[in-house]
C-alpha positions as CSV (number, residue, x, y, z in Angstrom):
1,M,130.3,-33.5,-35.0
2,K,127.2,-33.4,-37.7
3,I,125.1,-32.0,-35.0
4,N,127.6,-29.2,-34.4
5,K,127.8,-28.6,-38.0
6,V,124.0,-28.0,-38.1
7,L,123.8,-25.7,-35.2
8,Y,126.6,-23.9,-36.5
9,R,124.8,-23.4,-40.0
10,L,121.6,-22.3,-38.0
11,F,123.2,-19.9,-35.2
12,G,126.6,-19.2,-36.7
13,I,128.3,-20.6,-33.6
14,F,130.2,-23.9,-33.0
15,V,128.9,-26.0,-30.2
16,T,131.3,-26.6,-27.3
17,K,130.6,-27.8,-23.6
18,N,130.9,-23.9,-22.7
19,N,128.4,-22.9,-25.5
20,L,126.1,-25.5,-24.3
21,L,126.1,-24.1,-20.9
22,Y,125.3,-20.5,-22.4
23,F,122.5,-22.2,-24.5
24,F,121.5,-23.9,-21.2
25,T,121.5,-20.6,-19.2
26,I,119.5,-18.7,-22.0
27,F,116.8,-21.2,-22.8
28,F,116.3,-22.5,-19.2
29,A,117.9,-20.9,-16.4
30,L,116.5,-17.3,-17.6
31,P,112.9,-18.2,-18.0
32,I,113.0,-19.8,-14.4
33,F,114.4,-16.6,-13.2
34,V,111.9,-14.6,-15.0
35,Q,109.2,-16.7,-13.6
36,A,110.3,-16.4,-10.1
37,Q,110.5,-12.6,-10.3
38,T,106.8,-12.6,-11.6
39,A,105.7,-14.6,-8.8
40,M,107.2,-12.1,-6.4
41,L,104.6,-9.6,-8.0
42,P,100.7,-9.2,-6.5
43,P,98.5,-11.6,-8.4
44,P,96.1,-10.3,-10.6
45,P,92.6,-9.6,-9.6
46,M,90.2,-12.7,-9.8
47,P,91.9,-14.7,-12.9
48,P,89.4,-17.3,-14.5
49,F,89.8,-20.3,-13.0
50,Q,91.4,-23.2,-15.3
51,H,91.6,-27.1,-15.2
52,T,94.5,-28.6,-17.0
53,A,93.8,-32.1,-16.0
54,P,90.4,-34.0,-16.9
55,R,87.7,-32.9,-14.9
56,S,85.3,-34.8,-12.9
57,A,81.4,-33.8,-12.5
58,G,82.7,-31.6,-9.3
59,Q,85.8,-30.3,-10.8
60,K,83.5,-29.2,-13.9
61,Y,81.1,-27.6,-11.4
62,I,83.8,-25.8,-9.5
63,E,84.7,-23.8,-12.9
64,E,81.2,-23.3,-13.8
65,V,80.2,-21.7,-10.4
66,W,83.5,-19.8,-10.5
67,S,82.7,-18.2,-13.7
68,E,79.2,-17.3,-12.4
69,L,80.6,-15.7,-9.4
70,E,83.2,-13.9,-11.5
71,N,80.5,-12.4,-13.9
72,A,77.6,-11.7,-11.3
73,T,77.1,-8.0,-10.8
74,F,77.0,-8.1,-7.0
75,A,80.5,-10.3,-6.9
76,T,82.7,-8.3,-9.1
77,P,85.5,-6.2,-7.8
78,T,83.9,-3.3,-9.6
79,F,82.5,-1.6,-6.4
80,E,80.4,0.8,-8.2
81,E,78.6,-2.0,-9.5
82,L,78.3,-4.0,-6.1
83,G,76.3,-0.9,-4.7
84,T,74.4,0.4,-7.5
85,L,70.9,-0.4,-8.8
86,H,70.1,0.5,-12.4
87,E,66.4,-0.1,-12.9
88,G,63.2,1.5,-11.1
89,Y,62.1,5.0,-9.6
90,S,64.8,7.5,-9.0
91,F,65.1,9.5,-5.9
92,E,64.1,12.6,-7.6
93,E,60.7,11.1,-8.9
94,I,60.0,9.9,-5.2
95,W,61.0,13.3,-3.8
96,E,58.4,15.0,-6.1
97,L,55.6,12.7,-5.1
98,A,56.7,13.5,-1.5
99,R,56.5,17.2,-1.6
100,K,53.0,17.0,-3.0
101,S,51.5,14.4,-0.4
102,N,53.5,14.6,2.8
103,P,50.9,16.0,5.5
104,S,53.7,17.4,7.8
105,L,54.9,19.6,4.9
106,R,51.4,21.0,4.0
107,K,50.8,21.6,8.0
108,K,53.9,23.7,8.0
109,A,52.7,25.6,5.3
110,N,49.4,26.4,7.0
111,L,51.1,27.6,9.8
112,I,52.8,30.4,7.7
113,T,49.6,31.3,6.8
114,A,48.3,31.5,10.3
115,A,51.3,33.5,11.4
116,R,50.8,36.2,8.7
117,G,47.1,36.3,9.7
118,Q,48.2,37.1,13.1
119,K,50.6,39.6,12.0
120,T,47.6,41.4,10.1
121,Q,45.8,41.2,13.1
122,K,48.6,42.9,15.6
123,S,48.7,45.7,12.8
124,L,45.2,46.8,13.2
125,Y,44.1,49.9,15.5
126,P,41.4,49.2,17.9
127,N,37.8,50.0,16.7
128,P,36.1,53.1,18.0
129,T,32.9,52.4,20.3
130,L,29.4,54.1,19.1
131,F,26.7,54.2,22.1
132,Y,23.6,56.0,22.9
133,A,22.9,57.9,26.0
134,G,19.5,59.1,27.2
135,D,18.2,61.1,30.6
136,N,14.7,61.6,32.0
137,L,13.2,59.6,29.4
138,G,9.4,59.2,29.7
139,V,9.2,61.2,33.2
140,N,5.9,63.3,33.5
141,D,5.2,62.3,29.8
142,K,8.2,64.4,28.7
143,I,11.4,63.7,27.2
144,G,14.4,64.7,28.7
145,K,18.0,64.2,27.4
146,H,19.1,62.0,24.9
147,G,22.1,61.6,22.5
148,L,24.9,59.8,20.9
149,A,28.4,59.2,21.9
150,I,31.6,57.9,20.4
151,S,34.7,56.6,22.2
152,Q,38.2,55.8,21.0
153,E,41.1,53.7,22.7
154,I,44.5,55.7,22.1
155,V,47.2,53.2,21.9
156,P,50.9,54.6,22.2
157,A,52.8,54.0,18.8
158,K,55.6,52.2,20.5
159,K,53.3,49.5,21.5
160,K,52.0,48.9,18.1
161,K,55.5,48.9,16.7
162,L,56.5,46.3,19.0
163,D,53.4,44.2,18.3
164,R,54.2,44.4,14.6
165,A,57.8,43.1,15.1
166,I,56.9,40.2,17.5
167,A,54.3,39.2,14.8
168,S,57.0,39.6,12.1
169,F,59.4,37.1,14.1
170,D,56.4,34.6,14.2
171,V,56.1,34.8,10.4
172,I,59.7,34.3,9.9
173,A,60.1,31.6,12.6
174,A,57.0,29.9,10.7
175,Q,58.8,30.2,7.5
176,K,62.2,29.0,8.5
177,E,60.1,25.8,10.3
178,Y,58.8,25.3,6.9
179,S,62.5,25.1,5.5
180,M,63.5,22.9,8.2
181,E,60.3,20.5,7.4
182,C,61.4,20.2,3.9
183,V,65.0,19.2,4.7
184,K,63.6,16.6,7.5
185,L,61.2,15.2,4.6
186,H,64.1,15.2,2.2
187,N,66.5,13.7,4.8
188,D,64.2,11.1,5.9
189,L,62.9,10.2,2.7
190,H,66.6,9.8,1.2
191,I,67.7,7.7,4.4
192,A,64.7,5.3,3.6
193,Y,65.6,5.2,0.0
194,N,69.2,4.3,0.6
195,E,67.7,1.6,3.2
196,L,65.3,0.2,0.5
197,I,68.8,0.0,-1.9
198,H,70.5,-1.7,0.7
199,A,67.7,-4.2,1.4
200,I,67.5,-4.7,-2.6
201,L,71.2,-5.4,-2.7
202,I,71.1,-7.8,0.4
203,C,68.1,-9.7,-1.6
204,K,70.4,-10.1,-4.5
205,V,73.5,-11.5,-2.5
206,E,71.1,-13.8,-0.3
207,Q,69.6,-15.1,-3.6
208,F,73.3,-15.9,-5.0
209,A,74.0,-17.7,-1.6
210,Q,70.9,-19.9,-2.2
211,D,71.6,-20.7,-6.1
212,I,75.0,-21.8,-4.5
213,S,73.8,-23.9,-1.9
214,N,71.3,-25.4,-4.1
215,D,74.0,-26.3,-6.7
216,L,76.4,-27.6,-4.0
217,L,73.9,-30.0,-2.9
218,Q,72.9,-31.2,-6.5
219,V,76.7,-31.9,-7.0
220,A,76.7,-33.6,-3.6
221,K,74.0,-36.0,-4.5
222,T,75.5,-36.7,-8.0
223,L,78.9,-37.6,-6.2
224,Q,77.2,-39.7,-3.5
225,A,75.4,-41.8,-6.6
226,A,79.0,-42.4,-7.9
227,G,80.3,-43.5,-4.5
228,K,82.7,-40.4,-4.2
229,S,80.9,-38.7,-1.5
230,N,78.7,-39.7,1.6
231,S,75.6,-39.0,3.1
232,I,76.9,-36.6,5.9
233,D,78.3,-34.0,3.0
234,V,74.6,-34.2,1.4
235,L,72.9,-33.6,4.9
236,Q,75.2,-30.8,5.5
237,F,74.6,-29.0,2.2
238,Q,70.8,-29.8,2.5
239,T,70.9,-27.7,5.9
240,M,72.9,-25.1,4.4
241,L,70.2,-24.6,1.7
242,F,67.4,-24.4,4.1
243,S,69.4,-21.7,5.9
244,S,70.1,-20.0,2.6
245,A,66.3,-20.1,2.0
246,L,65.6,-18.6,5.2
247,N,67.9,-15.9,4.9
248,L,66.5,-14.8,1.4
249,K,63.1,-15.0,3.0
250,Q,64.1,-12.6,5.7
251,A,65.8,-10.5,3.4
252,E,62.7,-10.1,0.9
253,N,60.6,-9.4,3.9
254,N,63.1,-6.7,4.9
255,R,62.8,-5.3,1.6
256,L,59.2,-4.9,1.6
257,A,59.3,-3.3,5.0
258,K,61.9,-0.6,3.8
259,W,59.4,0.2,0.6
260,Q,56.5,0.7,3.0
261,N,58.5,2.9,5.3
262,L,59.7,4.8,2.0
263,V,56.0,5.4,0.7
264,S,54.6,6.3,4.1
265,I,57.3,9.0,4.8
266,A,56.5,10.1,1.2
267,G,52.5,10.2,1.9
268,I,51.4,7.7,-0.6
269,P,51.1,4.6,1.6
270,D,49.0,2.7,-1.2
271,L,51.6,2.9,-3.9
272,P,52.5,-0.7,-4.7
273,Y,56.1,-2.0,-4.7
274,Q,58.3,-0.9,-7.4
275,P,62.3,-1.2,-7.7
276,V,64.2,1.8,-7.4
277,R,67.7,2.7,-9.0
278,G,70.3,4.6,-7.0
279,S,73.8,3.7,-5.5
280,L,75.2,3.6,-2.1
281,I,78.7,4.5,-3.5
282,D,80.1,8.0,-2.3
283,R,83.5,9.0,-3.7
284,T,83.3,12.4,-2.1
285,P,86.4,13.1,0.1
286,R,86.6,12.2,3.6
287,R,85.4,14.8,6.1
288,D,87.3,15.9,9.3
289,W,85.6,16.5,12.6
290,K,86.8,20.0,13.0
291,T,85.7,21.4,9.6
292,T,82.4,19.6,9.8
293,W,81.5,20.9,13.3
294,T,82.8,24.5,12.2
295,Q,80.5,24.3,9.2
296,F,77.4,23.0,11.1
297,Q,77.5,25.8,13.5
298,H,77.3,28.3,10.9
299,T,74.6,26.5,8.7
300,S,72.4,24.8,11.3
301,P,68.8,26.2,10.8
302,Q,68.0,25.0,14.6
303,L,70.4,27.2,15.9
304,E,69.3,30.0,13.6
305,L,65.7,29.6,14.9
306,A,66.8,29.3,18.4
307,N,68.9,32.8,17.8
308,L,65.5,34.2,16.4
309,K,63.7,33.3,19.4
310,I,66.3,35.3,21.5
311,T,65.4,38.3,19.4
312,Q,61.7,37.7,19.8
313,A,62.1,37.2,23.6
314,R,63.8,40.8,23.8
315,S,61.1,42.4,21.7
316,Q,58.5,40.7,24.2
317,L,60.3,42.2,27.1
318,A,60.4,45.7,25.6
319,R,56.6,45.2,24.9
320,A,56.0,44.2,28.6
321,K,58.0,47.4,29.5
322,A,55.9,49.4,27.4
323,D,52.7,48.3,29.0
324,R,53.6,50.5,32.0
325,T,52.1,53.2,30.0
326,S,48.5,53.0,29.9
327,N,46.4,53.5,27.0
328,V,43.9,56.5,26.9
329,V,40.2,56.1,26.1
330,A,38.7,59.5,24.6
331,T,35.0,59.9,24.6
332,F,32.9,62.5,22.4
333,S,29.2,62.8,22.7
334,M,26.4,65.0,21.7
335,A,23.2,65.2,23.8
336,R,19.9,67.0,23.0
337,D,18.1,68.8,26.1
338,I,14.4,68.7,24.7
339,P,12.8,71.0,27.4
340,A,15.6,73.7,27.0
341,K,15.6,73.1,23.2
342,K,19.5,73.0,23.2
343,T,22.2,70.5,22.0
344,V,25.0,70.0,24.9
345,P,28.5,68.5,23.7
346,F,30.5,66.3,26.2
347,V,34.3,65.2,26.0
348,G,35.4,62.8,28.2
349,I,39.2,61.3,28.7
350,L,39.7,58.1,30.4
351,L,43.2,57.7,32.0
352,P,43.9,54.9,34.2
353,L,46.3,55.5,37.1
354,N,49.0,52.9,37.4
355,I,49.4,52.8,41.2
356,Y,49.3,49.0,41.8
357,D,49.7,47.1,38.7
358,R,52.6,48.4,36.7
359,N,52.8,45.1,34.5
360,Q,55.8,44.5,36.9
361,G,54.8,40.7,37.0
362,N,54.7,40.4,33.0
363,I,58.1,42.1,33.0
364,A,59.8,39.8,35.3
365,K,58.5,37.0,33.2
366,A,59.6,38.4,29.8
367,G,63.1,39.1,31.2
368,A,63.3,35.3,32.3
369,E,62.1,34.3,29.2
370,V,65.0,36.2,27.5
371,A,67.4,34.4,29.9
372,V,65.7,30.9,29.0
373,T,66.1,31.6,25.3
374,N,69.9,32.3,25.5
375,R,70.4,29.0,27.9
376,E,68.4,27.1,25.3
377,V,70.8,28.2,22.4
378,E,73.8,26.8,24.6
379,R,71.9,23.6,25.6
380,L,70.8,23.0,21.9
381,T,74.5,23.8,20.7
382,L,75.8,21.2,22.9
383,S,73.2,18.7,22.3
384,L,73.9,19.1,18.5
385,Q,77.6,18.8,19.0
386,K,76.8,15.6,20.9
387,R,74.5,13.9,18.5
388,L,77.0,15.0,15.5
389,A,79.7,13.4,17.4
390,E,78.1,10.1,17.3
391,V,76.9,10.3,13.8
392,F,80.3,11.4,12.6
393,Y,81.9,8.5,14.7
394,R,79.9,6.0,12.6
395,Y,80.6,8.0,9.4
396,D,84.4,7.7,10.1
397,N,83.9,4.1,10.9
398,A,82.2,3.3,7.8
399,C,84.8,5.1,5.6
400,E,87.6,3.3,7.1
401,L,85.6,-0.2,6.7
402,I,84.7,0.8,3.2
403,R,88.5,1.4,2.5
404,V,90.0,-1.6,4.2
405,Y,87.4,-3.7,2.4
406,E,88.0,-2.5,-0.9
407,K,91.7,-2.5,-0.6
408,N,92.3,-5.8,1.3
409,I,89.5,-7.8,2.6
410,I,87.4,-8.3,-0.6
411,P,90.2,-9.0,-2.7
412,D,91.9,-11.3,-0.7
413,S,89.0,-13.2,0.2
414,F,88.4,-13.7,-3.5
415,E,92.2,-14.8,-4.0
416,A,91.7,-17.1,-1.2
417,L,88.6,-18.5,-3.0
418,R,90.6,-19.1,-6.2
419,K,93.2,-20.7,-4.4
420,I,90.8,-23.2,-2.4
421,G,89.2,-24.1,-6.1
422,E,92.6,-24.8,-7.5
423,N,93.5,-27.1,-4.4
424,Y,90.2,-29.0,-4.7
425,S,91.0,-29.8,-8.3
426,D,94.1,-31.3,-6.9
427,G,92.0,-33.2,-4.2
428,K,93.4,-31.2,-1.3
429,M,90.2,-29.7,-0.4
430,T,86.7,-30.8,0.4
431,Y,83.5,-29.5,-0.7
432,L,82.7,-28.1,3.0
433,E,86.0,-26.2,2.9
434,L,85.0,-24.6,-0.6
435,Y,81.7,-24.0,0.7
436,A,83.0,-22.4,3.9
437,Q,85.2,-19.9,1.7
438,R,82.2,-18.9,-0.4
439,K,80.2,-18.2,2.4
440,F,83.2,-16.1,3.8
441,V,83.0,-14.0,0.6
442,I,79.4,-13.6,0.7
443,N,79.4,-12.3,4.3
444,T,82.1,-10.1,3.3
445,L,80.0,-8.8,0.4
446,L,77.4,-8.3,3.0
447,Q,79.6,-6.4,5.5
448,Y,80.7,-4.1,2.6
449,I,77.2,-3.2,1.7
450,D,76.3,-2.5,5.4
451,A,79.3,-0.3,5.5
452,L,78.2,1.6,2.4
453,K,74.6,2.0,3.7
454,T,75.9,3.4,7.1
455,K,78.5,5.8,5.3
456,A,75.5,6.9,3.1
457,I,72.9,7.4,5.9
458,T,75.5,9.2,8.0
459,T,76.3,11.5,5.1
460,I,72.7,12.5,4.5
461,Q,72.4,13.4,8.5
462,I,75.6,15.4,8.4
463,D,74.4,17.3,5.6
464,G,71.0,17.6,6.4
465,M,72.0,19.0,9.8
466,L,70.7,16.1,11.8
467,L,66.8,17.0,11.0
468,E,64.8,13.7,10.9
469,G,61.5,12.7,11.9
470,T,58.9,14.4,9.5
471,L,56.2,12.3,10.8
472,D,56.9,12.5,14.5
C-alpha cells in the first residue's frame, strides 16, 4: 500500500492490477512494437560499426578497417566522389596543347591552303603565245620575210565557270575535312583522357585492396601468435597479398600506358606523367535510339561531305559534256617583206573538228562517278547506322549497369559487409569469409568504374559522330 501511495502521488493514479497492465503496455509493449515497425524500414546507408562487447585484437581491427573503408573516397556511397579526380591537368589544358601540336590537324590545314591554290589556278585564263617567224633568210645574201606572231587559246565561258565550281567544292571539302579532323582529335583525346581517369581510379581501388590484404595478414599473424589462428589462414592471406600486389602493379603499368597514349594523341610524347582531374560521372538524361539516330543523320559531317561529293561529281559531269565544244586558237602576225619593202599582216583561226573524239569516254566516266557517289551516300548511311547501333548498345547497357549498381548492388554489398563484420564480432564468421566479402565489394567498385568508363566513352563517340583515329 505504501508503494501505491507513492505512485499515486507521482502519477496521480491509484495502482491496481489493471493499472499495472496499462503501465506494462505503455512502458514495455509499445517500445517493442515501435522497434518492430522500425525494423521493417530499409536499413540506413553504411552505419558505423559498433562493438558493445570487449574486443579482441581482431575485433578492434574490424572496426578500424570498417572506418577506413567508410571514409575512403572511392568506397563511399557518394558516387560522384567515386568517379572523380580533383588534382592535375584538366581536359581543356590538354586540348589546348593538342591543338598546337597534333600533326594531323596541321596536315589538314595545309590541305586547305593547297585547295585554295588549286582554285586560284583554275580561275586563270590561258597565257597567250608569242613567237618569231622568218622566210628566205640568207638566200642569195638577201633577207626575205620575217616578223612576230601572237596566238591566244579562247576557252568558252561555261568551261571556266565549271572549273571554278569544281575547285570551290575542293576548298569546301578540305575545310570540312579539317573540321572533321578537329572533332576526331577532340574525340580521341577525350576518350584517352577518360581512359586515364579510369586507370587512376583502378589504381586507387587496387591500392586499397592491397592495404586490406596487408592488414589482414598482420592480424592473422598476431592471432596465430596468440594461439587463436592457424598457419593455413596466414598462408591464405599471404597469397592474397601477393595477388593484390600483382594487381596493383598491373594497374600502375596500365595507368602509365594510358598516359603515353594520351600525350601521343596530343602530339607531345615527351611530356612526363602528370595526374589529371575530371569525372566519369555523367548525369545527363538517358538517350533513346530513335532520337539519337535521327539527330545523327542531320548532323553527321561524314554524310554532309558525302552529299557534297555528289554535287561535285555532277559538276564534273557537266564539265565533261562542255568539253565536247573545242577551244579555239586565234593567231595574229605581222611579217615584213624586205625585197618588196612592205608589211604583211596575217590572221589565223585554229578550230579542231570533233569528228572522232567527242569526249564520250570522259562523259561516261563522269556519269558513272555520279552514280558511285550516290551509292556511297547509301553505303555510308548504312555503315554509320550499324556502327552507331553497336556503340548505342554498349551505351545503353552501361546506363542500365550504373543504375543497378547505384540503386542495389553497391548499397547491398556494403550492407552485407556490415552484417558479416557484426557476425564476426560474435564469432560466427571467419576472417576468410570477411575477406571474401571485402573482395566482393572491391570487385563491385571495379565493375562500377568500368561501367562509368563505358558510358563516358560511348557518349563521346555518339556526340562526336563516331569520328575517331586522328593518327591513323
